[in-house]
Steps between C-alpha positions, in 0.01 A plus 500: 500500500810314387445230763145450374622455141770254608251301706254494211769383258610219731139392551445489122817297456400256776147453361636446152743234621231326705258501210759364261608216729147391593295583191751543222422734215130523590579662835729757344238584236235544769724739692562687176123521443453643851763766432359590159147517640610734776694728266218510245250561783302190402371375832337191351822375341711570809254346746427198281868424449575551870220266606607235250864537608400461866292190432778339299760578769276345766467179299869485399 
C-alpha cells in the first residue's frame, strides 16, 4: 500500500514537471482540472481535461 502511494506521488510529480516545461501554466491547470474532476466524480470534466492535455502534449 505504501509503495503504491509513493509510486503515485512520483508519477504526479513527474507529470506536473513535464506539463510545466512543455505547456507552461496551461498544462498544470489541465492536470488540476483532471484531479478535481476525478475527486468531484465529474466524468465529463476529467475526461475532457485529460483528452485536451493529451492532445496538447502530443503537439508540444
